[in-house]
N, CA, C and O atoms as CSV, one atom per row, in Angstrom:
chain,resi,resn,atom,element,x,y,z
A,1,MET,N,N,-30.218,-12.579,-56.305
A,1,MET,CA,C,-29.415,-12.422,-55.126
A,1,MET,C,C,-30.339,-12.431,-53.918
A,1,MET,O,O,-31.269,-11.631,-53.815
A,2,ASP,N,N,-30.060,-13.361,-53.006
A,2,ASP,CA,C,-30.924,-13.546,-51.848
A,2,ASP,C,C,-30.259,-12.910,-50.625
A,2,ASP,O,O,-29.414,-13.534,-49.984
A,3,LEU,N,N,-30.633,-11.686,-50.304
A,3,LEU,CA,C,-29.986,-10.950,-49.224
A,3,LEU,C,C,-30.569,-11.227,-47.846
A,3,LEU,O,O,-29.898,-11.000,-46.839
A,4,PHE,N,N,-31.797,-11.711,-47.782
A,4,PHE,CA,C,-32.462,-11.824,-46.491
A,4,PHE,C,C,-32.526,-13.238,-45.928
A,4,PHE,O,O,-33.014,-13.421,-44.812
A,5,SER,N,N,-32.060,-14.226,-46.647
A,5,SER,CA,C,-32.097,-15.585,-46.107
A,5,SER,C,C,-30.828,-15.852,-45.297
A,5,SER,O,O,-29.786,-15.239,-45.531
A,6,THR,N,N,-30.932,-16.753,-44.365
A,6,THR,CA,C,-29.819,-17.089,-43.500
A,6,THR,C,C,-28.879,-18.032,-44.232
A,6,THR,O,O,-29.300,-19.028,-44.821
A,7,LYS,N,N,-27.605,-17.697,-44.182
A,7,LYS,CA,C,-26.588,-18.550,-44.799
A,7,LYS,C,C,-26.038,-19.475,-43.710
A,7,LYS,O,O,-25.603,-19.020,-42.652
A,8,ILE,N,N,-26.064,-20.763,-43.985
A,8,ILE,CA,C,-25.594,-21.751,-43.024
A,8,ILE,C,C,-24.449,-22.515,-43.657
A,8,ILE,O,O,-24.567,-23.021,-44.772
A,9,ALA,N,N,-23.350,-22.594,-42.945
A,9,ALA,CA,C,-22.210,-23.367,-43.425
A,9,ALA,C,C,-22.179,-24.677,-42.641
A,9,ALA,O,O,-22.065,-24.677,-41.415
A,10,TYR,N,N,-22.280,-25.765,-43.346
A,10,TYR,CA,C,-22.253,-27.072,-42.715
A,10,TYR,C,C,-20.838,-27.635,-42.793
A,10,TYR,O,O,-20.227,-27.686,-43.860
A,11,ALA,N,N,-20.346,-28.047,-41.663
A,11,ALA,CA,C,-19.026,-28.654,-41.617
A,11,ALA,C,C,-19.055,-29.754,-40.573
A,11,ALA,O,O,-19.743,-29.654,-39.557
A,12,GLY,N,N,-18.312,-30.779,-40.837
A,12,GLY,CA,C,-18.241,-31.883,-39.894
A,12,GLY,C,C,-17.384,-31.547,-38.697
A,12,GLY,O,O,-16.580,-30.615,-38.731
A,13,VAL,N,N,-17.559,-32.303,-37.654
A,13,VAL,CA,C,-16.771,-32.107,-36.439
A,13,VAL,C,C,-15.303,-32.374,-36.720
A,13,VAL,O,O,-14.437,-31.687,-36.179
A,14,ASP,N,N,-15.009,-33.370,-37.565
A,14,ASP,CA,C,-13.618,-33.671,-37.893
A,14,ASP,C,C,-12.941,-32.492,-38.579
A,14,ASP,O,O,-11.788,-32.172,-38.287
A,15,ALA,N,N,-13.656,-31.852,-39.486
A,15,ALA,CA,C,-13.089,-30.700,-40.187
A,15,ALA,C,C,-12.857,-29.544,-39.212
A,15,ALA,O,O,-11.857,-28.834,-39.314
A,16,PHE,N,N,-13.771,-29.358,-38.279
A,16,PHE,CA,C,-13.627,-28.296,-37.286
A,16,PHE,C,C,-12.416,-28.545,-36.393
A,16,PHE,O,O,-11.619,-27.638,-36.155
A,17,ILE,N,N,-12.281,-29.770,-35.903
A,17,ILE,CA,C,-11.155,-30.109,-35.032
A,17,ILE,C,C,-9.841,-29.990,-35.799
A,17,ILE,O,O,-8.834,-29.537,-35.256
A,18,SER,N,N,-9.861,-30.396,-37.052
A,18,SER,CA,C,-8.665,-30.273,-37.874
A,18,SER,C,C,-8.256,-28.819,-38.029
A,18,SER,O,O,-7.074,-28.491,-37.931
A,19,LYS,N,N,-9.225,-27.944,-38.271
A,19,LYS,CA,C,-8.927,-26.518,-38.412
A,19,LYS,C,C,-8.421,-25.923,-37.102
A,19,LYS,O,O,-7.477,-25.132,-37.098
A,20,VAL,N,N,-9.050,-26.306,-35.990
A,20,VAL,CA,C,-8.592,-25.812,-34.683
A,20,VAL,C,C,-7.163,-26.262,-34.434
A,20,VAL,O,O,-6.341,-25.493,-33.936
A,21,ASN,N,N,-6.868,-27.509,-34.783
A,21,ASN,CA,C,-5.529,-28.047,-34.581
A,21,ASN,C,C,-4.500,-27.301,-35.418
A,21,ASN,O,O,-3.452,-26.910,-34.906
A,22,THR,N,N,-4.786,-27.102,-36.698
A,22,THR,CA,C,-3.802,-26.476,-37.576
A,22,THR,C,C,-3.724,-24.967,-37.401
A,22,THR,O,O,-2.650,-24.390,-37.571
A,23,GLN,N,N,-4.830,-24.313,-37.068
A,23,GLN,CA,C,-4.844,-22.863,-36.998
A,23,GLN,C,C,-4.567,-22.315,-35.597
A,23,GLN,O,O,-4.115,-21.178,-35.465
A,24,ILE,N,N,-4.829,-23.100,-34.553
A,24,ILE,CA,C,-4.680,-22.579,-33.194
A,24,ILE,C,C,-3.656,-23.367,-32.382
A,24,ILE,O,O,-2.719,-22.777,-31.844
A,25,ILE,N,N,-3.812,-24.668,-32.282
A,25,ILE,CA,C,-2.987,-25.452,-31.363
A,25,ILE,C,C,-1.529,-25.534,-31.812
A,25,ILE,O,O,-0.627,-25.292,-31.010
A,26,ASN,N,N,-1.281,-25.872,-33.085
A,26,ASN,CA,C,0.110,-25.978,-33.546
A,26,ASN,C,C,0.859,-24.655,-33.436
A,26,ASN,O,O,1.986,-24.653,-32.940
A,27,PRO,N,N,0.294,-23.523,-33.873
A,27,PRO,CA,C,1.012,-22.259,-33.657
A,27,PRO,C,C,1.173,-21.905,-32.177
A,27,PRO,O,O,2.170,-21.292,-31.796
A,28,LEU,N,N,0.216,-22.280,-31.352
A,28,LEU,CA,C,0.316,-22.011,-29.919
A,28,LEU,C,C,1.469,-22.811,-29.298
A,28,LEU,O,O,2.192,-22.289,-28.450
A,29,ILE,N,N,1.643,-24.056,-29.709
A,29,ILE,CA,C,2.748,-24.876,-29.206
A,29,ILE,C,C,4.081,-24.251,-29.602
A,29,ILE,O,O,4.988,-24.147,-28.776
A,30,LEU,N,N,4.205,-23.836,-30.855
A,30,LEU,CA,C,5.442,-23.195,-31.299
A,30,LEU,C,C,5.691,-21.888,-30.555
A,30,LEU,O,O,6.829,-21.582,-30.198
A,31,PHE,N,N,4.629,-21.114,-30.318
A,31,PHE,CA,C,4.767,-19.863,-29.581
A,31,PHE,C,C,5.234,-20.115,-28.149
A,31,PHE,O,O,6.117,-19.411,-27.660
A,32,LEU,N,N,4.660,-21.100,-27.475
A,32,LEU,CA,C,5.048,-21.399,-26.098
A,32,LEU,C,C,6.488,-21.903,-26.020
A,32,LEU,O,O,7.219,-21.578,-25.085
A,33,PHE,N,N,6.885,-22.701,-27.011
A,33,PHE,CA,C,8.266,-23.174,-27.054
A,33,PHE,C,C,9.215,-21.984,-27.220
A,33,PHE,O,O,10.226,-21.897,-26.523
A,34,ALA,N,N,8.897,-21.074,-28.133
A,34,ALA,CA,C,9.727,-19.892,-28.346
A,34,ALA,C,C,9.726,-18.999,-27.106
A,34,ALA,O,O,10.759,-18.428,-26.754
A,35,LEU,N,N,8.585,-18.876,-26.446
A,35,LEU,CA,C,8.495,-18.061,-25.243
A,35,LEU,C,C,9.384,-18.618,-24.125
A,35,LEU,O,O,10.052,-17.857,-23.425
A,36,ALA,N,N,9.391,-19.932,-23.958
A,36,ALA,CA,C,10.242,-20.551,-22.943
A,36,ALA,C,C,11.718,-20.325,-23.268
A,36,ALA,O,O,12.526,-20.085,-22.370
A,37,LEU,N,N,12.063,-20.402,-24.545
A,37,LEU,CA,C,13.453,-20.172,-24.951
A,37,LEU,C,C,13.849,-18.719,-24.700
A,37,LEU,O,O,14.942,-18.459,-24.198
A,38,VAL,N,N,12.988,-17.783,-25.038
A,38,VAL,CA,C,13.280,-16.363,-24.808
A,38,VAL,C,C,13.387,-16.085,-23.306
A,38,VAL,O,O,14.238,-15.301,-22.885
A,39,TYR,N,N,12.544,-16.710,-22.503
A,39,TYR,CA,C,12.591,-16.519,-21.054
A,39,TYR,C,C,13.927,-17.019,-20.494
A,39,TYR,O,O,14.526,-16.379,-19.629
A,40,PHE,N,N,14.384,-18.167,-20.997
A,40,PHE,CA,C,15.675,-18.699,-20.573
A,40,PHE,C,C,16.802,-17.745,-20.974
A,40,PHE,O,O,17.679,-17.440,-20.166
A,41,LEU,N,N,16.775,-17.276,-22.222
A,41,LEU,CA,C,17.829,-16.381,-22.691
A,41,LEU,C,C,17.819,-15.046,-21.931
A,41,LEU,O,O,18.877,-14.469,-21.680
A,42,TYR,N,N,16.637,-14.562,-21.569
A,42,TYR,CA,C,16.541,-13.348,-20.771
A,42,TYR,C,C,17.176,-13.570,-19.391
A,42,TYR,O,O,17.890,-12.702,-18.889
A,43,GLY,N,N,16.918,-14.722,-18.786
A,43,GLY,CA,C,17.537,-15.037,-17.505
A,43,GLY,C,C,19.045,-15.145,-17.616
A,43,GLY,O,O,19.771,-14.716,-16.719
A,44,LEU,N,N,19.520,-15.716,-18.715
A,44,LEU,CA,C,20.958,-15.812,-18.946
A,44,LEU,C,C,21.572,-14.418,-19.071
A,44,LEU,O,O,22.636,-14.143,-18.516
A,45,TYR,N,N,20.880,-13.539,-19.813
A,45,TYR,CA,C,21.360,-12.163,-19.947
A,45,TYR,C,C,21.405,-11.469,-18.579
A,45,TYR,O,O,22.385,-10.801,-18.252
A,46,GLU,N,N,20.350,-11.629,-17.790
A,46,GLU,CA,C,20.329,-11.023,-16.452
A,46,GLU,C,C,21.473,-11.545,-15.593
A,46,GLU,O,O,22.106,-10.782,-14.863
A,47,PHE,N,N,21.734,-12.827,-15.678
A,47,PHE,CA,C,22.783,-13.439,-14.867
A,47,PHE,C,C,24.157,-12.904,-15.255
A,47,PHE,O,O,24.976,-12.596,-14.389
A,48,ILE,N,N,24.407,-12.793,-16.570
A,48,ILE,CA,C,25.725,-12.338,-17.030
A,48,ILE,C,C,25.886,-10.831,-16.848
A,48,ILE,O,O,26.943,-10.369,-16.418
A,49,ALA,N,N,24.855,-10.069,-17.171
A,49,ALA,CA,C,24.962,-8.604,-17.125
A,49,ALA,C,C,25.070,-8.066,-15.701
A,49,ALA,O,O,25.658,-7.004,-15.494
A,50,ASN,N,N,24.525,-8.762,-14.733
A,50,ASN,CA,C,24.518,-8.280,-13.352
A,50,ASN,C,C,25.428,-9.136,-12.484
A,50,ASN,O,O,25.004,-9.685,-11.467
A,51,GLY,N,N,26.679,-9.242,-12.897
A,51,GLY,CA,C,27.627,-10.082,-12.169
A,51,GLY,C,C,27.908,-9.602,-10.758
A,51,GLY,O,O,28.203,-10.414,-9.881
A,52,ALA,N,N,27.824,-8.302,-10.520
A,52,ALA,CA,C,28.160,-7.757,-9.196
A,52,ALA,C,C,26.978,-7.777,-8.234
A,52,ALA,O,O,27.180,-7.807,-7.020
A,53,ASN,N,N,25.768,-7.761,-8.740
A,53,ASN,CA,C,24.578,-7.687,-7.897
A,53,ASN,C,C,24.021,-9.102,-7.677
A,53,ASN,O,O,23.495,-9.720,-8.602
A,54,ASP,N,N,24.143,-9.600,-6.450
A,54,ASP,CA,C,23.716,-10.972,-6.157
A,54,ASP,C,C,22.204,-11.155,-6.265
A,54,ASP,O,O,21.731,-12.224,-6.654
A,55,GLU,N,N,21.451,-10.115,-5.923
A,55,GLU,CA,C,19.982,-10.233,-5.995
A,55,GLU,C,C,19.520,-10.399,-7.443
A,55,GLU,O,O,18.649,-11.222,-7.725
A,56,LYS,N,N,20.090,-9.634,-8.345
A,56,LYS,CA,C,19.709,-9.750,-9.755
A,56,LYS,C,C,20.250,-11.033,-10.377
A,56,LYS,O,O,19.632,-11.592,-11.283
A,57,LYS,N,N,21.403,-11.503,-9.894
A,57,LYS,CA,C,21.911,-12.796,-10.371
A,57,LYS,C,C,20.967,-13.918,-9.962
A,57,LYS,O,O,20.736,-14.847,-10.735
A,58,THR,N,N,20.420,-13.838,-8.751
A,58,THR,CA,C,19.457,-14.839,-8.283
A,58,THR,C,C,18.182,-14.798,-9.123
A,58,THR,O,O,17.610,-15.840,-9.442
A,59,THR,N,N,17.742,-13.595,-9.477
A,59,THR,CA,C,16.572,-13.460,-10.342
A,59,THR,C,C,16.857,-14.070,-11.719
A,59,THR,O,O,16.001,-14.747,-12.288
A,60,GLY,N,N,18.044,-13.832,-12.243
A,60,GLY,CA,C,18.428,-14.417,-13.525
A,60,GLY,C,C,18.468,-15.931,-13.467
A,60,GLY,O,O,18.040,-16.605,-14.404
A,61,LYS,N,N,18.988,-16.472,-12.358
A,61,LYS,CA,C,19.005,-17.933,-12.186
A,61,LYS,C,C,17.587,-18.486,-12.176
A,61,LYS,O,O,17.301,-19.517,-12.785
A,62,SER,N,N,16.711,-17.787,-11.477
A,62,SER,CA,C,15.317,-18.235,-11.409
A,62,SER,C,C,14.677,-18.246,-12.795
A,62,SER,O,O,13.966,-19.189,-13.142
A,63,HIS,N,N,14.923,-17.207,-13.584
A,63,HIS,CA,C,14.371,-17.161,-14.944
A,63,HIS,C,C,14.938,-18.276,-15.807
A,63,HIS,O,O,14.221,-18.882,-16.603
A,64,MET,N,N,16.232,-18.546,-15.646
A,64,MET,CA,C,16.834,-19.635,-16.421
A,64,MET,C,C,16.231,-20.986,-16.033
A,64,MET,O,O,15.949,-21.817,-16.895
A,65,ILE,N,N,16.039,-21.194,-14.748
A,65,ILE,CA,C,15.469,-22.464,-14.286
A,65,ILE,C,C,14.064,-22.649,-14.831
A,65,ILE,O,O,13.732,-23.727,-15.325
A,66,TRP,N,N,13.230,-21.615,-14.749
A,66,TRP,CA,C,11.859,-21.752,-15.240
A,66,TRP,C,C,11.812,-21.876,-16.761
A,66,TRP,O,O,10.922,-22.532,-17.302
A,67,GLY,N,N,12.762,-21.251,-17.451
A,67,GLY,CA,C,12.856,-21.441,-18.898
A,67,GLY,C,C,13.196,-22.876,-19.250
A,67,GLY,O,O,12.623,-23.447,-20.177
A,68,VAL,N,N,14.130,-23.459,-18.508
A,68,VAL,CA,C,14.500,-24.860,-18.731
A,68,VAL,C,C,13.325,-25.778,-18.383
A,68,VAL,O,O,13.086,-26.763,-19.082
A,69,VAL,N,N,12.601,-25.469,-17.325
A,69,VAL,CA,C,11.428,-26.276,-16.964
A,69,VAL,C,C,10.401,-26.242,-18.100
A,69,VAL,O,O,9.848,-27.278,-18.467
A,70,GLY,N,N,10.147,-25.059,-18.652
A,70,GLY,CA,C,9.203,-24.939,-19.762
A,70,GLY,C,C,9.660,-25.722,-20.978
A,70,GLY,O,O,8.862,-26.423,-21.601
A,71,LEU,N,N,10.937,-25.611,-21.325
A,71,LEU,CA,C,11.464,-26.356,-22.467
A,71,LEU,C,C,11.401,-27.861,-22.219
A,71,LEU,O,O,11.106,-28.634,-23.131
A,72,THR,N,N,11.679,-28.269,-20.989
A,72,THR,CA,C,11.624,-29.696,-20.657
A,72,THR,C,C,10.210,-30.233,-20.779
A,72,THR,O,O,10.010,-31.335,-21.289
A,73,ILE,N,N,9.241,-29.483,-20.324
A,73,ILE,CA,C,7.844,-29.917,-20.443
A,73,ILE,C,C,7.455,-30.054,-21.906
A,73,ILE,O,O,6.812,-31.034,-22.284
A,74,MET,N,N,7.833,-29.090,-22.735
A,74,MET,CA,C,7.495,-29.152,-24.157
A,74,MET,C,C,8.173,-30.355,-24.824
A,74,MET,O,O,7.549,-31.057,-25.619
A,75,MET,N,N,9.438,-30.587,-24.502
A,75,MET,CA,C,10.134,-31.737,-25.090
A,75,MET,C,C,9.551,-33.041,-24.561
A,75,MET,O,O,9.497,-34.033,-25.287
A,76,GLY,N,N,9.116,-33.051,-23.308
A,76,GLY,CA,C,8.488,-34.242,-22.746
A,76,GLY,C,C,7.197,-34.600,-23.458
A,76,GLY,O,O,6.909,-35.776,-23.678
A,77,VAL,N,N,6.421,-33.589,-23.818
A,77,VAL,CA,C,5.177,-33.834,-24.556
A,77,VAL,C,C,5.487,-34.467,-25.903
A,77,VAL,O,O,4.841,-35.438,-26.298
A,78,TRP,N,N,6.475,-33.921,-26.612
A,78,TRP,CA,C,6.832,-34.491,-27.913
A,78,TRP,C,C,7.369,-35.905,-27.761
A,78,TRP,O,O,7.100,-36.757,-28.608
A,79,THR,N,N,8.132,-36.177,-26.684
A,79,THR,CA,C,8.661,-37.524,-26.446
A,79,THR,C,C,7.532,-38.507,-26.170
A,79,THR,O,O,7.527,-39.614,-26.707
A,80,ILE,N,N,6.577,-38.109,-25.338
A,80,ILE,CA,C,5.438,-38.988,-25.038
A,80,ILE,C,C,4.634,-39.265,-26.299
A,80,ILE,O,O,4.206,-40.398,-26.518
A,81,LEU,N,N,4.423,-38.258,-27.128
A,81,LEU,CA,C,3.719,-38.484,-28.393
A,81,LEU,C,C,4.489,-39.449,-29.287
A,81,LEU,O,O,3.889,-40.306,-29.935
A,82,GLY,N,N,5.806,-39.316,-29.326
A,82,GLY,CA,C,6.624,-40.235,-30.116
A,82,GLY,C,C,6.531,-41.663,-29.609
A,82,GLY,O,O,6.470,-42.602,-30.402
A,83,ILE,N,N,6.520,-41.834,-28.286
A,83,ILE,CA,C,6.396,-43.175,-27.713
A,83,ILE,C,C,5.037,-43.776,-28.041
A,83,ILE,O,O,4.942,-44.954,-28.383
A,84,ILE,N,N,3.993,-42.976,-27.938
A,84,ILE,CA,C,2.647,-43.469,-28.267
A,84,ILE,C,C,2.563,-43.869,-29.726
A,84,ILE,O,O,2.003,-44.917,-30.049
A,85,LEU,N,N,3.117,-43.044,-30.622
A,85,LEU,CA,C,3.066,-43.367,-32.046
A,85,LEU,C,C,3.865,-44.621,-32.368
A,85,LEU,O,O,3.436,-45.429,-33.192
A,86,SER,N,N,5.020,-44.798,-31.731
A,86,SER,CA,C,5.804,-46.001,-32.001
A,86,SER,C,C,5.148,-47.241,-31.386
A,86,SER,O,O,5.267,-48.337,-31.934
A,87,THR,N,N,4.466,-47.080,-30.268
A,87,THR,CA,C,3.760,-48.200,-29.656
A,87,THR,C,C,2.601,-48.659,-30.535
A,87,THR,O,O,2.334,-49.857,-30.637
A,88,LEU,N,N,1.918,-47.718,-31.164
A,88,LEU,CA,C,0.789,-48.047,-32.032
A,88,LEU,C,C,1.218,-48.340,-33.465
A,88,LEU,O,O,0.370,-48.524,-34.339
A,89,ASN,N,N,2.533,-48.384,-33.717
A,89,ASN,CA,C,3.095,-48.660,-35.047
A,89,ASN,C,C,2.593,-47.685,-36.101
A,89,ASN,O,O,2.260,-48.088,-37.215
A,90,ILE,N,N,2.537,-46.432,-35.762
A,90,ILE,CA,C,2.148,-45.392,-36.708
A,90,ILE,C,C,3.431,-44.668,-37.120
A,90,ILE,O,O,4.007,-43.933,-36.317
A,91,PRO,N,N,3.884,-44.866,-38.359
A,91,PRO,CA,C,5.109,-44.177,-38.776
A,91,PRO,C,C,4.863,-42.678,-38.929
A,91,PRO,O,O,3.758,-42.266,-39.283
A,92,PRO,N,N,5.886,-41.858,-38.665
A,92,PRO,CA,C,5.717,-40.406,-38.773
A,92,PRO,C,C,5.308,-39.954,-40.174
A,92,PRO,O,O,4.717,-38.884,-40.326
A,93,SER,N,N,5.611,-40.745,-41.189
A,93,SER,CA,C,5.226,-40.350,-42.547
A,93,SER,C,C,3.716,-40.413,-42.752
A,93,SER,O,O,3.202,-39.845,-43.716
A,94,GLN,N,N,2.996,-41.099,-41.856
A,94,GLN,CA,C,1.543,-41.215,-41.979
A,94,GLN,C,C,0.808,-40.044,-41.331
A,94,GLN,O,O,-0.419,-39.967,-41.403
A,95,ILE,N,N,1.547,-39.136,-40.702
A,95,ILE,CA,C,0.933,-38.022,-39.989
A,95,ILE,C,C,1.216,-36.729,-40.752
A,95,ILE,O,O,2.356,-36.447,-41.119
A,96,ASN,N,N,0.171,-35.956,-40.980
A,96,ASN,CA,C,0.310,-34.673,-41.651
A,96,ASN,C,C,-0.277,-33.593,-40.742
A,96,ASN,O,O,-1.481,-33.340,-40.787
A,97,PRO,N,N,0.570,-32.942,-39.905
A,97,PRO,CA,C,0.035,-31.963,-38.956
A,97,PRO,C,C,-0.537,-30.716,-39.625
A,97,PRO,O,O,-1.416,-30.069,-39.057
A,98,GLU,N,N,-0.058,-30.366,-40.816
A,98,GLU,CA,C,-0.590,-29.184,-41.486
A,98,GLU,C,C,-2.059,-29.369,-41.844
A,98,GLU,O,O,-2.849,-28.430,-41.748
A,99,GLN,N,N,-2.427,-30.586,-42.257
A,99,GLN,CA,C,-3.818,-30.859,-42.610
A,99,GLN,C,C,-4.588,-31.493,-41.463
A,99,GLN,O,O,-5.815,-31.585,-41.519
A,100,GLY,N,N,-3.890,-31.928,-40.431
A,100,GLY,CA,C,-4.539,-32.554,-39.294
A,100,GLY,C,C,-5.047,-33.951,-39.601
A,100,GLY,O,O,-6.086,-34.362,-39.083
A,101,THR,N,N,-4.320,-34.689,-40.443
A,101,THR,CA,C,-4.754,-36.039,-40.822
A,101,THR,C,C,-3.755,-37.069,-40.356
A,101,THR,O,O,-2.553,-36.813,-40.294
A,102,VAL,N,N,-4.274,-38.244,-40.029
A,102,VAL,CA,C,-3.472,-39.403,-39.670
A,102,VAL,C,C,-3.995,-40.583,-40.470
A,102,VAL,O,O,-5.176,-40.918,-40.378
A,103,ASN,N,N,-3.138,-41.214,-41.249
A,103,ASN,CA,C,-3.526,-42.389,-42.025
A,103,ASN,C,C,-3.115,-43.630,-41.254
A,103,ASN,O,O,-1.941,-44.000,-41.252
A,104,LEU,N,N,-4.060,-44.267,-40.608
A,104,LEU,CA,C,-3.778,-45.436,-39.793
A,104,LEU,C,C,-3.682,-46.677,-40.657
A,104,LEU,O,O,-4.399,-46.790,-41.652
A,105,PRO,N,N,-2.793,-47.632,-40.292
A,105,PRO,CA,C,-2.727,-48.882,-41.025
A,105,PRO,C,C,-3.987,-49.713,-40.741
A,105,PRO,O,O,-4.628,-49.529,-39.706
A,106,PRO,N,N,-4.341,-50.621,-41.653
A,106,PRO,CA,C,-5.525,-51.441,-41.392
A,106,PRO,C,C,-5.321,-52.323,-40.170
A,106,PRO,O,O,-4.209,-52.767,-39.882
A,107,ALA,N,N,-6.406,-52.566,-39.465
A,107,ALA,CA,C,-6.341,-53.368,-38.240
A,107,ALA,C,C,-6.121,-54.841,-38.597
A,107,ALA,O,O,-6.699,-55.349,-39.558
A,108,ALA,N,N,-5.286,-55.515,-37.817
A,108,ALA,CA,C,-5.049,-56.953,-38.019
A,108,ALA,C,C,-6.204,-57.735,-37.435
A,108,ALA,O,O,-6.715,-57.411,-36.363
A,109,GLN,N,N,-6.614,-58.782,-38.162
A,109,GLN,CA,C,-7.750,-59.562,-37.682
A,109,GLN,C,C,-7.328,-60.921,-37.245
A,109,GLN,O,O,-8.161,-61.716,-36.810
């Protein structure tokens, strides 16, 4: 048993980026999408619950608007990615986000 030597883990950049993508970025995207939805629903609750108070109704409207803006941005990102994938003729079945792999078709010569 070698207790005093330095242990070095060698990993490629592709493996590192794949791990960052699957462990950090994908859950972060889902979290932000859920956060925008909760923010919208909170604004809706404020708007309905405070029907008599115009100031709180305005605050609820503002929360709903920013929630919709957040959801629109997230959906826009997914739409742009879909357009890019269809432009490059990459079928969705060739993409595995859990493993962070994309199997590209061979290039035409």
